[in-house]
Residue, then its C-alpha position, 0 to 999 in steps of 0.5 A: m574424094r571420100l571413100a567408104t570401103i568394107d571388107i566382109g571376111t571369114n573372121s572379121t568385118r572391117l571399114l576404112i573410111s579415106e580421102s584422096d587428093e588429086r594425085g591419087k594419094i590415099k589418107q585414112l581417116l578412120k578404120l574399124g574392125r569387128v570379129t564377126r565369124l562369118g565363116k564359122g563352121v562353113k567348111k563343115t556344114g556348107r552353110l552361113s550360120k544364122e548367128s554369123i549372119e546376124k552378127t555380120i549384119v549388126a556390125l554393117k548397120e553400125f558401119k552404115q551409121v558412121i558412113e553417113q556421119y562422114k558424108v562419103d562419095k562412094v561406098i565399096v563392100a566386097t566379100t571373099e572366101a566365106a561368101r564364096l563357099a556357102e551354099n546359102a550365100d544369097e540369103f546373106l548378101n540379100r540381107v546386106r542389100e536390104l541395108g542399101f549396100e552393093i556387094e561385090i564377091l572377089s575372086d581369090k585372084e583379085e583379093a591377092e593382087l589388090v593387097f600386093k599392089a597396095n603394099v608395093l606402092s605404099f612401101n615404095v618397093h624397088g626389088r622383089a617382094m612377097t605379101v602374105d595375107l592370113g585371113g579366116g578362111s584363105t591365105e593369099i600369098v603374092y610374089g614379084t616385083p612392082n612391075k610384075i607378079e611372078y607367083l600368086e597362090s590362095l591356099k584354102f585355109g586361114v585362122v578360123t578353119l585351122y582352128e576348127e580342124f586342128l585344135k580341140s583341147d583348151p589349151p592345145t595339146e602337143e600332138e594338136l600343135s604338131q599336127l597344125e604345124s606339120f600341115i602348114r609346113e607341107k603347104l608352104l614348102e609346095v609354095k616355096k618350090y615356086i620361089k626362085e630368088p631367096d632375097f625379098e621383103v615380106f609385107a605380112v597382112g591380117g589380124t595375127i601379125t597386127s596383134v603380135v605388135a599390139m601385144e609386144e607394145e601392150m597396147e590398150v588402144y590399137k594404134p595403126e600408126i605404130v603397127h604399119g611398118y613395124r618389124v615383127t622378128k621370127a623371135m617375137v613370133e616364137k615368143w608369143y606362140k610359146k606364151l599363149i599355147s601354155l594358157t587357156e582361152s579365158e587366160r589368153k583374153k586377159v593378155k594386153g593387146l590381144e582382142e578377146n575375140r581373137s583368143d582362140v584363133i591367135i594359136p593357129g595364126l601364130a603357128f602359121f607365121k612361125v612356120f613361114c619364117e623357118v620355111f622361107n629362112k626370114e628373120s623378120l617381116t614387115v607388118s602392113e596395115h594395107g590390106l584388102l580395104y586399102g587395096l580396094a580404095l586404091k583401085e577406086v581412086e585409080k579408076c576415077l583419076k583414069k576418067e579424068 
């Protein structure tokens, strides 16, 4: 079976085209991502901006052409935080439907569970694990074993909302960064109260952590086969954080491996992972390409196998 899954997020809109065999094993054929900022300003205005809607529709039209070329059996489109928050979400959802896409709005819990399941299966986890999916408008943290989720939390912030709330200067001031880190630390310490066992592997998902790999490896062209499973150390995160906070946004745009459209939100993203490693006493994180797109594909394949 050939599937297309689309994730319309707060910061980016992404497409995965995959193929599954009769045992349900999924193989990636193509992955595309466009920074569309659907959730830009939503927290402040309560509405999706016309500019963000148009950017997202342009990306979806592009994806539609690609999907037609790949002759897929089914298309699954999901959206999360930005559409949940916006009072004019229906306006956007109707535009998506006009393109011929049926769209599902996932709850925080559904999104988090799909990502966790995708990773414990993909990495063949036997003990305890945690997935940390840092998005544009929310951050999903799930902890448990392959058989049981013991803790799940959707924190109501992501790289876009953190950037809009805390970073006003270019480059950011020490005071802005201090307030940003304090806020993240306070939220993560709340999470830590529920995590009883300190020995667990962390799988990190999202554009911030994959950008660390791309910058570390000086990638001119993004290589998912190198990124997936890469061990990013606490020292790497701190190194890039220290370097990028000293640059202006236009200087950050020239950093090899960093997507131009991510040059503003990379700082709150790195701040998050820096504080995360401190709070949970982790020296390294395993980077995963298996986010919501892969989780959606896995869910559909399992559903089809059960019918058979």
